[in-house]
Every structure is written in C-alpha cells, then in structure tokens.
C-alpha positions in Angstrom: 13.5 61.1 -4.3 9.7 60.5 -3.0 7.9 57.8 -4.7 6.0 60.8 -6.7 9.1 62.5 -8.0 10.5 58.8 -9.2 7.6 58.5 -10.9 8.1 61.9 -13.0 11.4 60.6 -13.4 10.1 57.6 -14.5 7.7 59.2 -17.3 10.4 60.7 -18.5 12.5 57.4 -19.6 12.5 56.5 -23.3 9.9 53.8 -24.9 13.2 51.2 -25.3 14.4 47.9 -23.9 16.8 48.1 -21.6 17.9 47.5 -17.8 16.4 49.5 -14.8 18.6 49.5 -11.7 16.7 50.0 -8.7 19.0 51.7 -5.5 17.6 52.8 -1.8 19.3 55.3 0.2 22.3 53.7 1.2 22.2 52.8 -2.8 22.5 48.9 -2.6 20.8 48.1 -5.2 17.7 46.3 -4.3 16.1 45.8 -7.7 17.0 44.5 -11.3 14.9 44.3 -13.9 14.4 44.5 -18.2 11.3 46.1 -20.2 10.8 45.6 -23.4 9.0 49.5 -23.2 11.7 50.6 -19.9 8.8 54.0 -19.4 6.2 51.6 -18.9 7.5 48.8 -17.2 8.9 51.4 -14.3 6.6 53.8 -14.0 3.8 51.1 -13.4 6.1 50.8 -9.9 5.9 54.4 -8.5 2.1 55.3 -10.1 -0.8 55.5 -7.3 -3.2 53.1 -7.8 -1.4 50.8 -9.0 -1.7 46.9 -7.4 1.3 45.3 -6.3 1.7 41.7 -4.1 4.0 42.2 -0.7 7.5 41.4 -1.4 7.3 44.2 -4.7 5.0 47.0 -2.1 8.1 46.2 0.4 10.8 47.0 -2.8 8.5 50.0 -3.9 8.8 51.3 0.2 13.1 51.5 -0.1 13.0 52.8 -3.2 15.8 56.0 -2.8 16.1 56.2 -7.2 16.7 54.5 -10.7 19.3 53.7 -13.2 18.8 52.3 -16.9 21.0 51.2 -19.3 19.3 51.1 -22.7 19.9 47.7 -24.7 19.3 47.3 -28.6 17.1 44.6 -28.0 15.1 42.7 -25.5 17.4 40.1 -26.0 20.0 42.5 -24.7 18.6 44.0 -22.4 17.9 40.1 -21.0 21.4 39.1 -21.2 22.4 42.2 -19.8 19.7 41.7 -16.3 20.7 38.1 -15.9 24.4 38.9 -15.2 23.5 41.7 -13.3 21.8 39.9 -11.0 24.1 37.3 -10.4 27.3 39.8 -10.1 25.1 41.6 -7.3 22.8 39.0 -5.9 19.8 42.7 -5.2 17.2 41.9 -2.3 14.2 41.6 -4.1 15.0 39.7 -7.3 14.2 36.3 -7.5 16.8 34.3 -5.8 17.5 30.7 -6.6 18.4 29.1 -4.1 17.1 25.0 -3.0 17.7 22.9 0.1 19.4 20.3 -1.6 21.8 17.3 -0.2 22.6 14.1 -1.8 21.1 10.7 -2.1 22.4 7.4 -2.7 21.4 3.6 -3.6 22.4 1.7 -0.8 22.7 -1.8 -1.1 23.4 -4.2 1.9 26.0 -7.0 2.2 25.4 -10.9 2.7 24.1 -13.3 0.7 20.7 -11.5 0.3 21.3 -8.2 0.0 18.2 -5.4 0.2 18.0 -2.4 -2.6 17.0 1.0 -1.3 16.9 5.0 -1.4 19.8 7.4 1.3 20.1 10.8 1.9 23.0 9.9 3.2 26.2 7.3 3.8 26.8 5.2 7.3 29.7 3.5 8.7 27.5 0.5 8.0 29.5 -1.8 5.7 26.8 -1.2 2.8 27.5 -0.3 -1.2 26.4 3.5 -1.7 25.5 4.0 -5.4 26.3 8.0 -5.8 26.2 10.7 -4.5 22.7 12.1 -6.7 21.7 16.0 -6.9 18.2 15.0 -6.6 16.1 12.5 -3.9 13.3 12.9 -5.3 15.5 10.2 -8.3 16.5 8.1 -5.9 13.6 7.1 -5.2 12.0 7.4 -8.0 14.4 5.0 -9.3 14.7 2.7 -6.5 11.0 1.7 -6.2 11.4 1.5 -10.7 13.9 -1.2 -10.2 12.1 -2.8 -7.5 9.3 -3.2 -9.7 10.8 -4.6 -12.6 12.7 -7.4 -10.8 9.4 -8.3 -7.9 12.3 -7.1 -5.5 10.8 -7.4 -1.3 10.2 -4.1 -0.3 8.8 -5.8 3.2 11.0 -6.0 6.5 11.6 -9.7 6.4 15.7 -11.6 7.1 16.1 -13.8 5.0 16.7 -17.1 4.9 15.4 -16.5 8.8 11.5 -15.7 8.0 11.4 -18.9 5.3 8.3 -20.3 5.2 7.3 -18.0 8.5 3.5 -16.7 7.5 2.3 -15.6 4.5 3.8 -14.1 1.8 3.0 -11.0 2.0 0.2 -8.7 -0.9 2.7 -7.6 -3.6 3.6 -11.2 -3.3 -0.4 -12.0 -4.3 -0.8 -9.3 -6.8 2.1 -9.7 -8.7 5.2 -7.4 -7.6 6.9 -9.3 -5.2 8.7 -12.4 -6.5 8.1 -13.8 -2.7 11.2 -14.8 -1.3 9.9 -15.2 1.9 8.8 -18.9 0.5 11.5 -20.0 0.4 10.9 -21.1 -3.1 13.6 -18.9 -4.7 16.8 -20.0 -4.6 19.6 -17.4 -3.7 21.3 -17.9 -7.3 18.3 -16.3 -8.4 17.5 -13.3 -6.1 21.5 -12.5 -6.9 21.1 -12.3 -10.6 17.6 -10.1 -10.2 19.5 -8.2 -7.5 22.2 -7.4 -10.4 19.5 -6.6 -13.3 18.2 -4.1 -11.2 21.0 -2.3 -10.3 22.0 -2.3 -13.7 19.2 -0.7 -15.1 19.5 2.4 -12.1 22.8 2.4 -13.2 22.4 2.7 -17.0 18.9 2.6 -17.8 16.7 -0.5 -19.3 18.3 -0.5 -23.0 19.1 -4.0 -23.9 17.5 -5.2 -20.2 14.6 -7.3 -22.2 17.1 -8.3 -24.1 19.2 -9.5 -21.9 16.6 -11.2 -19.7 15.1 -13.1 -22.5 18.0 -14.8 -23.5 18.7 -16.4 -20.1 14.2 -17.3 -20.3 15.6 -19.4 -22.8 18.7 -21.2 -21.7 17.2 -22.0 -18.5 14.4 -23.3 -20.4 16.3 -25.9 -22.9 18.1 -26.8 -19.3 14.5 -27.5 -17.9 15.0 -24.9 -14.7 11.1 -24.0 -14.8 10.6 -22.2 -12.2 14.2 -20.5 -13.6 12.4 -19.3 -16.6 9.6 -18.9 -14.7 10.7 -15.8 -12.4 12.5 -14.5 -15.4 8.9 -14.7 -17.5 7.9 -12.6 -14.5 10.4 -10.0 -14.8 10.1 -9.5 -19.0 6.3 -8.7 -17.7 6.7 -6.6 -14.8 9.4 -4.4 -15.9 6.9 -4.3 -19.8 4.6 -3.3 -17.4 6.4 -0.4 -16.1 7.7 1.2 -19.4 4.2 1.5 -20.1 2.6 3.6 -17.5 6.0 5.4 -15.5 6.9 8.8 -16.1 10.8 7.7 -15.0 12.2 7.3 -18.7 12.4 8.4 -21.9 13.4 7.6 -24.9 17.1 6.8 -24.0 18.2 9.9 -26.2 16.3 12.1 -24.0 18.0 15.4 -23.5 14.7 17.5 -21.9 13.7 19.5 -18.6 10.6 19.9 -17.5 9.6 23.2 -16.0 5.8 24.3 -14.6 5.2 26.0 -11.6 2.3 26.7 -9.2 1.4 29.7 -6.5 -0.6 30.2 -3.9 -1.9 33.8 -2.0 1.5 33.5 -0.5 4.2 31.8 -2.2 4.9 31.0 -5.5 7.1 27.3 -6.4 9.5 26.8 -9.8 9.9 23.2 -10.3 12.2 21.4 -12.5 12.2 17.6 -14.3 15.6 16.8 -15.7 15.9 14.0 -18.5 19.4 12.5 -19.3 20.1 10.0 -21.2 16.2 8.7 -20.9 16.3 9.0 -18.2 14.9 11.5 -14.7 17.5 12.4 -12.9 17.0 14.6 -11.0 13.8 17.6 -9.7 14.7 20.9 -8.5 12.3 23.0 -6.4 12.0 26.5 -5.5 10.6 28.5 -3.3 9.9 32.7 -3.5 8.5 33.9 -0.5 6.1 36.8 -0.4 5.2 36.5 -3.8 2.4 36.1 -6.0 2.5 37.4 -9.0 3.2 33.8 -10.5 3.8 35.2 -14.2 6.5 37.9 -13.0 8.7 34.8 -11.1 8.4 32.2 -14.8 9.2 35.5 -17.1 12.0 35.8 -14.1 13.4 32.4 -13.4 14.0 30.4 -16.8 16.6 32.9 -18.0 18.5 33.4 -14.3 18.6 29.7 -14.1 20.1 29.0 -17.7 21.5 32.0 -17.9 23.4 31.5 -15.0 25.8 28.5 -16.2 23.4 25.4 -15.9 23.0 23.2 -18.7 21.3 23.8 -21.0 18.6 21.2 -22.5 17.7 20.0 -26.4 14.1 20.3 -24.9 12.5 22.6 -22.6 9.3 22.2 -22.2 7.2 24.6 -19.9 3.5 24.9 -18.6 3.5 28.0 -19.8 5.5 30.3 -21.9 6.9 34.0 -19.9 6.2 37.1 -21.5 9.9 37.2 -23.5 9.7 33.8 -25.3 11.5 35.2 -27.9 14.0 36.2 -26.6 14.4 34.0 -24.4 14.8 31.4 -26.4 16.8 33.4 -28.3 19.4 33.8 -24.9 19.5 30.3 -25.1 19.9 29.4 -28.4 22.9 31.4 -28.3 24.4 30.1 -24.9 24.0 26.3 -25.8 25.3 26.9 -29.2 22.8 25.0 -31.2 18.8 25.2 -31.1 17.2 24.8 -28.2 12.7 24.0 -27.9 11.0 26.0 -25.1 8.2 25.1 -25.8 4.0 24.1 -24.1 3.2 21.1 -24.7 -0.6 19.9 -25.3 -0.8 16.6 -25.0 0.9 13.7 -25.0 4.0 12.1 -22.9 5.5 15.8 -22.8 2.7 16.9 -21.5 1.7 14.3 -18.6 5.8 15.3 -17.4 4.6 18.8 -17.4 1.5 17.8 -15.3 3.6 15.8 -13.6 6.5 18.8 -11.7 3.1 21.0 -11.7 1.8 18.9 -8.8 5.6 18.4 -7.7 5.2 22.4 -7.4 1.9 22.5 -4.8 2.5 19.5 -3.4 5.7 22.0 -1.8 3.8 25.0 -1.2 1.8 22.4 0.7 4.9 21.3 2.8 6.0 25.0 2.7 2.8 26.1 4.6 2.6 23.6 7.3 -0.3 21.0 7.1 -3.2 22.0 4.5 -5.6 20.0 4.5 -7.2 19.2 0.6 -9.7 21.7 0.2 -7.0 25.0 1.9 -4.8 23.9 -1.5 -7.8 24.3 -3.9 -8.5 26.9 -2.6 -5.2 28.2 -3.0 -4.1 27.3 -5.9 -8.3 28.4 -7.6 -7.2 32.1 -5.8 -4.2 31.9 -7.8 -6.0 30.9 -10.6 -8.4 33.1 -10.7 -6.2 36.2 -9.5 -8.0 36.4 -6.1 -6.8 38.1 -3.1 -8.4 35.2 -0.5 -9.3 32.0 -1.5 -12.8 31.9 -1.7 -14.4 30.3 1.1 -17.2 30.9 0.3 -19.1 30.1 -3.3 -21.9 30.6 -5.0 -23.0 28.8 -7.9 -26.0 29.1 -10.9 -27.6 27.3 -12.7 -31.1 27.9 -15.1 -33.8 24.8 -15.6 -36.2 25.6 -17.6 -39.9 24.3 -18.7 -41.5 23.3 -21.5 -44.1 25.9 -21.3 -41.1 28.9 -21.3 -41.3 29.0 -17.3 -37.7 29.2 -15.6 -36.0 28.1 -12.2 -33.5 29.2 -10.8 -31.6 26.7 -8.7 -28.7 28.6 -6.1 -26.0 25.5 -5.0 -23.2 26.8 -1.7 -19.8 25.0 -0.9 -17.7 26.6 2.7 -14.1 25.6 3.2 -14.2 23.9 -0.8 -17.4 20.7 0.5 -21.3 21.6 0.0 -23.1 23.6 2.1 -26.7 22.1 1.6 -28.1 23.9 3.7 -27.3 26.5 2.6 -29.1 26.1 -0.5 -32.0 27.8 -2.2 -34.1 27.3 -4.9 -35.8 30.8 -6.9 -38.9 30.6 -9.0 -38.9 33.7 -12.2 -41.4 36.8 -11.0 -41.2 39.0 -13.5 -39.8 36.9 -17.0 -42.2 36.1 -19.2 -41.0 33.1 -21.6 -37.7 30.9 -20.8 -34.2 34.3 -21.1 -31.7 32.1 -19.4 -29.6 35.8 -18.9 -33.3 37.7 -17.8 -33.8 34.9 -15.2 -30.2 35.6 -13.8 -30.6 38.8 -13.3 -33.8 37.7 -11.2 -31.9 35.7 -9.6 -29.2 37.1 -8.3 -30.9 41.0 -7.9 -33.3 39.0 -5.6 -29.8 37.5 -3.9 -28.5 40.7 -2.7 -31.5 42.5 -2.1 -31.8 39.5 0.5 -28.0 40.3 1.9 -29.0 43.9 2.2 -32.5 43.4 4.1 -30.8 41.0 6.4 -27.5 44.0 6.9 -30.6 46.6 7.7 -32.3 44.3 9.8 -35.0 43.5 8.1 -33.9 39.4 8.0 -33.0 37.1 9.4 -28.9 37.6 10.2 -26.8 35.3 11.2 -25.4 31.5 9.4 -28.7 30.3 10.2 -29.6 32.3 6.7 -27.5 32.0 4.0 -27.6 34.7 2.3 -27.2 37.3 5.5 -23.2 35.8 4.1 -21.0 38.0 1.8 -20.6 35.3 -0.5 -16.4 35.2 -1.6 -16.9 33.9 -4.6 -20.1 33.3 -7.6 -20.0 31.2 -10.2 -22.5 31.2 -13.3 -23.3 28.4 -15.6 -22.8 29.6 -18.8 -20.6 32.1 -20.4 -19.3 35.7 -21.1 -23.1 36.6 -21.9 -24.8 35.1 -18.6 -21.5 36.8 -16.7 -22.2 40.3 -18.4 -25.7 40.2 -17.9 -25.6 38.6 -13.6 -23.1 41.6 -13.4 -25.6 44.3 -14.7 -27.3 43.1 -12.3 -25.5 43.9 -9.1 -24.3 46.7 -10.2 -25.3 49.5 -7.4 -25.9 46.1 -5.2 -24.2 44.9 -2.2 -22.8 42.1 -4.4 -21.1 44.4 -7.0 -17.4 43.8 -5.7 -17.9 39.8 -5.4 -15.8 38.3 -8.2 -17.9 36.3 -10.9 -17.1 33.6 -13.5 -19.3 32.2 -16.0 -18.1 28.2 -16.2 -18.5 26.9 -19.8 -19.2 23.4 -20.8 -17.1 21.6 -25.0 -19.2 19.7 -27.2 -19.3 17.1 -24.6 -20.9 18.8 -22.2 -17.8 19.3 -20.6 -16.3 21.2 -18.1 -13.4 22.8 -20.3 -12.6 27.1 -18.8 -14.0 30.2 -17.0 -14.9 33.1 -17.9 -15.0 36.7 -17.1 -17.6 39.3 -18.4 -15.2 40.0 -21.0 -14.0 37.3 -22.4 -11.5 36.0 -21.1 -10.9 32.5 -20.9 -8.6 30.2 -17.9 -8.4 27.2 -19.2 -8.2 24.5 -16.3 -8.2 21.2 -18.1 -4.0 21.0 -17.2 -5.0 21.5 -13.8 -6.8 18.1 -13.2 -7.5 19.3 -9.0 -9.4 23.1 -10.3 -11.3 20.6 -13.2 -12.5 18.3 -11.0 -13.6 20.7 -8.4 -15.7 23.5 -11.1 -17.1 20.5 -12.3 -18.6 19.3 -9.1 -19.5 22.9 -8.8 -20.7 22.5 -12.4 -22.4 19.0 -12.1 -23.9 20.0 -8.7 -25.0 23.1 -9.7 -26.7 21.8 -12.6 -28.3 18.9 -10.6 -30.4 21.1 -7.9 -31.9 23.4 -10.4 -32.9 20.5 -12.6 -33.8 19.0 -9.6 -36.2 21.5 -8.5 -38.3 21.8 -12.1 -39.2 18.0 -11.9 -40.6 18.7 -8.6 -42.2 22.1 -9.4 -43.4 20.0 -13.0 -44.7 17.0 -10.6 -46.5 19.5 -8.3 -48.5 21.7 -11.4 -49.4 18.0 -13.0 -51.2 16.7 -8.7 -53.0 20.5 -9.1 -54.0 20.3 -12.8 -55.8 16.7 -11.9 -57.6 18.4 -9.0 -59.1 21.8 -10.6 -60.6 19.8 -13.7 -63.0 18.6 -10.9 -65.9 21.4 -9.9 -65.1 24.1 -8.0 -61.8 23.5 -7.0 -59.6 26.7 -8.4 -55.4 26.9 -8.6 -56.1 28.0 -4.4 -58.5 25.7 -3.5 -55.7 22.7 -5.2 -52.8 24.6 -3.0 -54.4 24.3 0.1 -55.8 19.8 -0.8 -52.0 19.3 -1.9 -51.1 21.3 1.1 -52.9 19.0 3.5 -53.2 15.4 1.6 -49.7 15.9 -0.1 -50.3 13.8 -3.1 -53.6 13.3 -5.6 -53.8 10.1 -4.3 -54.7 10.7 -0.4 -57.2 13.1 -1.6 -59.6 10.9 -3.5 -59.2 9.1 -0.3 -59.9 11.4 2.2 -63.7 11.1 3.8 -65.8 14.3 4.2 -64.7 14.8 7.3 -61.2 14.7 6.1 -61.5 17.6 3.7 -63.9 19.4 5.7 -60.3 20.5 7.6 -59.4 21.8 4.2 -58.8 26.0 5.2 -61.4 27.4 2.6 -63.5 24.1 1.8 -67.6 24.1 4.0 -69.2 20.9 4.7 -71.4 21.5 1.1 -68.6 21.4 -0.7 -66.4 18.6 1.0 -69.3 16.7 -0.6 -69.4 18.1 -3.8 -65.9 17.5 -3.9 -66.1 13.5 -2.6 -68.9 12.5 -4.8 -66.5 14.1 -8.1 -64.1 12.3 -6.4 -66.2 9.4 -6.5 -67.8 9.3 -9.3 -64.5 10.5 -11.9 -65.2 13.7 -12.4 
C-alpha cells in the first residue's frame, strides 16, 4: 500500500484505545504501538507534512500495511502493547538493551589489605565480593567506605613505605588516617578495613553505634590513639552521610529515572535503591531518535512490564502521557500500590537530577569527544525543540532612561561562549517614551534590515559584520508580550523563521523559565547546565544594555554642561566632546586648540575660551 492509501485507511479507524501493528512488504512486524485514539495516532504517521525524526521517518518508508486491536481502555492497550513487543521485538520499537557486565569489590590479601573496585575477577589471590550488576554502584560504595573509614587510596606499600615522604593531601584534609606515617597499628588498620567491608555489605546501619562503643572502651583502657582514630571515623561517617546520595533510609525501595536527549539520541538512566542503598545504575541509549517524550512513553511500560522487579516508589523527571494507565498496570503487576511521581524538592528531587546527569554524561560518551559547550548546545536544542544546536545565539534587552527614552543591548554567544566583537548597541529612533514592546520591535526590525542589506551587497558581508550572520536562536529579556512584539516585527523579514524565546525572571530576579509567544513556558531550573547557561546570557545582556545607557547618560550630562555656554548648541557640543573626549579637557584647551575643532572659528574660539575662564 502507498502512503496515501495507508493514510486513508487510518482515517477510517475508530477514536477508541487500542494497539496498532505495522508490517513491511515481507509481512514482518516492524513497529507496535498503543493509542488512546487509534485514528488520531495512526493517521499522523501517514499524513503529508507531519514532521518526524529519523527513526520514525525510516519506519514509515518501510511500512506496507497495518492492523489494529481495539481495547476497552488505555490500560488494556498498554498491557497488550508490552506483551506484543516482548513477543515480536519489532525493529523500530525501542529495545531495552544495555552493555552491562559485572563488577566486584576487591580485597587484597596480607596484613595491610586494600579495598578497590574491580571489573573482573583475576587469579591474584585476592578476595572478591560480588558480582554486582553495576560498576557505578560498586565505585560509589567503595569510595564512600574509604571516606568513612579514612582508608588510603595511594600506591604506597605497607609497611615498606612507612616514614618515606610526607603524608599525602588526603591525610592533611582528614580523608585518610595517614598509614604511611607508621603511627597506625596493623590491628587498628584492619579494624577499619573490616568496618568498611561491613558498610559495603550491610549499609551504615548500627556501624556508628559499634564504633562509639569501641571508642569508649579504648578511652577506658587509656588507648587514646585508637580512641582518636575511632572518633575521626565516626565524624567522617556522619559527614559523608549528611551529603551523599548513595545510602538513604534503611527501608527505601525506589527507582529513580530521568531521560536526556541530544539531536542524535535519547538516553534513559535508572538508579536502583534497595534496602536504602544504591545497588545499581542502568543506562539505555536509543539512537536515531530525538523524540524524548515518545521514548518516555514507550520506555517505562517496557522496562517494568517485561519481568523487571517493580519497587514501591518510582521517581521520574517527568510523567509520561499515559501515566494513569501505567500506574494501574504497575499496581496490578506488583500486587500492591506503586507510587509513580515527579519529586518537586528535597533529597529525591536531587536524586532525579543525579540520574539526569548520568544520562547526559552517557550521551556525551556515545557521541565521542564532546566539549562542555557542545553538550550544552545539544541539550538546549533538545529542550527548545530545535532541529540543530544553536551555534549563534543573539540576546536582546531594553534599558530605559529616566526621561522616557530607551536603548537596547544585543549580545552574541557563539558556540556557547560570548562573542564580544559581535555585540551591538541600538538607540531608539522612532519610539517616544518608555515602551519596551515598541523598542524591541524597532531594534529587531533594524537588525533584520541590516541582514537583508548585507545579503543585497549594500553593507559589508562577512564574519566581521555580525549583522551579516543569520542567528540560530533569538533570546529576548522578557515574557510573552516581548516575544510577541518581536515575532510581529520580524514577519516578512529574513529573520522571520529564526526560533525566538523570552527569558523570564522570578520575583527574586533569577531566571525562571523560557517562554514562547503563545505563553508556553519551558522550565529550566531542573536542568542545572541549561539554567546556568541561560542565566549567564540574560545577565550579560542586561549588563551590556545598562552599561550603554549609563555611558550615554554621562555623555548627555557632559553635553548639557557645554550647551550652557553662549553660542554652543548640540552640534558644537558633540564636536567638542568628540575632539577633546571630556569636559575637563575642553576647559583646559587653549584658543588655538579650540580652533582645531571643525566648525569653530577664531572669533568663536576666543568667545568660548573667555566663557570657560569666567565660569559662564
């Protein structure tokens, strides 16, 4: 069947929930999906003019026919979809494969054993705890145990290296007991190692209590060095526990999930907490797709309804479109209530941010060598729905004078960094009074006219002229009204289709969100990188616009001082300031110096000289 025939067939489907199955010419199932309304969902694949990402476009190109199964509810459709995907593993569905191996905690033999994370078991006589399914969790557990029990991380061998050289930085900042000094007994060291292993195996429960009892016993037998070491370990455990995200309350059973995307792939990161400890981290990368919401909708049911253990709590960065049906399926599969929610604040919200960071980092590794700025621009493109990373960003802010006139500052960020040679200033020519909307409209109209003049060859065309460059993104300091004014002003110009957004501040003058001309807001405070990036752009634009206004006010003040002199109007005042730069220099000038200014005769110079000397 042709695409047009498939579209006509899809338009005949009912507006009921169900599952649709797309096949290619060989009758192989290539995609299975669910829909709240079959007609709406399926027809969008085959309607002309509907944009799709690379993966969906390829799937549509291979589609030859489709079948549907009508269900009684969205819940039934979700469960049926999950079972069908498991049975057929269609080519264009997201398939939950990752590259996980096993990891271990390695404990060396000998009187001075060391603890470390290992990716495999070697035949080296060491003891290995595991296997664990997450190398990330193993590294986190080992580092936390080393921090809590002040264990060494250096390459020195004990007792061979006792007293050879000064203790390392970790010892000086209280993160190591300084075994290399030779002042720690072998017995005390092994007690610390065993304590660290107990923490790795069983968590921190009751460890502090045991250490306090040992510290008190050591004090009673006047073994103050051991008591001091145990005291330091207790303080380290309390300090680490106060800020770490690896160990939570002992009965916590929770998964934390966040998704991140670039213009090439989407990644889902899952952090698993069992018995209060981070026991696993899993990452799933889906290539050739940029539709993060579609991946979110498909990922969660496939992950949990395919035999994965369902925890009591699932904290996510955003709920999928079918959250209600998914929650019902999770409750039914687990046999008890499951809390699926988006945490707004507190420790769990921080864990969601931690999962998001891991997803972003994985995408960075997948993409090869990424600079920080490239990652940032990829994230910005994904968040704003741009087709490509915005390499050239222009930002605008209006600054008003007390007398009602206005100026505008334009700053440029190129490849994620300030491009100061591209900064420009605008003084309003047509706007009377304080009107930010009209001032922005005039500024952007003039900006578009400059670009068009460069294209026609009437103005310089090249990298030296910022106006000759078409920006990838326009950011306006302000909300819906300001963006609407700019969009209206750019209609019919060469900049009409440049993505334009506003930068909105909260009551404390901190950047809160990105907004479009329809008033739709994109929250950025959950994404620390984008939040910092946009805040920096907004602050730089505000600084530049205000700096221009202050300079102009100072210059106007100087000009007003000179126009008070007899025979000096605005033109003469401007000529004097252009020549001498300051009012003080004008006052110090001789008659011959004043004659050098264009438009000032000898007679006028004498008159001006005398007026300046007499303080007129």
